[in-house]
N, C-alpha and C positions, 0 to 999 in steps of 0.2 A: 301326552296329548289328552286334553279334556274331552269328555263326551259332549255332544251338542246340547244336551239339556242343561249342563252346568254353564256352558258358554252363554246360553240364552238368559239364565238366571243372573249371571254376572253382568251382562249388558243391561238388564233391567235395574240392577243395583246401581250401576254407574250413572245411568241417565235418570234414575229416580222414578221408575214406573212400577206398577203393581204387577208382579210376575203372574199371579193367579188370574188376574183380569185379562192379561194378554194371551193366556193359554186357553181361555174359553173358546169353544168353537162357535163361530158365527155362521148363520146360513148364507149361502152364496146368492147374492142378488145381482141381477143384470137387467138393465132396461133394454128396450128395443134398439136403441142407437148403438149401445155397446155390442149387442148381438150382431147388428149389421156391419159394424166395424170389424168384428172378428171374421165374419164371412168374407168381407173385402180382403183382409190380409191373407186369409187362407187361399183365396182366388189368386192373389198376387204371387204367393209362394208357389202354387201349382203351375202358374204360367211361367215363372222363372225356371223352374225345374224342367218344364217341357221345352223351353227354348234352349237351355243348356244341353239337354239330351239330343235335341235335333241338330245342334251345331256339332257336337261330338260325332254323331252318326255321319254328318256330311263331311267332316274332316277325314274320316276313315274311308268314305266312299269315293273321295276325290282322287282320281288317278293321276292328275297333273301335279299334285303336291307330293314332294318326296318325303322320305321318312323323317328327316330332321325338321322339316317344316311342320309335319304333323305333330312331332314331339313338342316343338316350341309352342304351337297353338294350344295343345292340351295343357302344358305347363302354365301358359298365360291364362287359360280358363280356370285352372285350379287356384292360382294365387290372386288373380284380379278378375273374378268371374264377370261382373257387370261391365267393366270397361272392355274386357276381351270380347264379350258377346256383342256389344255395340260396334266395336271396330270390325269384328268378323262380318257382321250383317251389312255394314257399310262397304267394306272393301271387297267382300266375296259374295255378297247377296245375290248378284245377278247370276254368277256361276252356280250358286246353290239352287236357284230357280231353274236354270237350264238343265242341271243334272236331274232335278226332280221331275221336270216335264219329260225328259228323255226316258226316265225310268217308267213313267206313267204310260207313255206311248208304247214302249216295248212290252209292258204288261198287257196293255189293251190288244196289241197285235198277237201276243201269245194266246190270250183268251179267245180272240176271234178265230185264230187258226185251230185251236182245240175244238171249238164249237163246230166249225166246218168239218173237221175230221170225224167227230163223233156223230154229227147229224147226217153225214154222208151226202152232202150236197152234190147233186149230180146235174149234168147237162141234159137237154132234151134228147140229144143223140144217144147218150148212154141209157136213158129211160126207154127209148124206142128199141135199142138193141137188146136190152134185158126183156122187154115185152116180146120181141121177135123170138128170143130163145125160149121163152115160156110157150109161145105158139107152136114152135117147132117141136117142143117136147110133148105137146098135147095137153098141157096143163090148163090153158085157156082157149077159148073159142075165137074165131075170126072177129066176131062182134065185140068181144072183150078187148081184143088187140086193137081194133079200130078206136074204141073208146079211150084206151090208154094212150094211143098215138095222138088223138085229138087233145087230150089233157096235157100231154107233154109239149105239144106245139102251141098251146094257148098261152 
């Protein structure tokens, strides 16, 4: 097997070009439109990767889809990614949305429950009862108890 340098020299001999001229390094020039085109294609590639990852995650989070169905969808995504992504989004897009909304609602409820637990949200009756316990223990005066009771009932 020939090294790449010899292959390049041989190709130049066959097509009749000057090997030394082709080996000169030229500065990289790019105008603004080529730069914007590169940015566009990078955006498209990142969007495609994002969509594929989102679909794979949804496939494995779907409890109604059995193991063979998941395996077939993944194989379909591997061998025909764009076609599989379009078909998945059309055929199962609504279920994908419903699962995502259900997960969001569950996460919001868990967050609210945690906040209530940590904040110690109490009712007016429990506030009055704790103030009464403080009054009975002699920690607060009757005037302070009345102020706490009025605040709890407000």
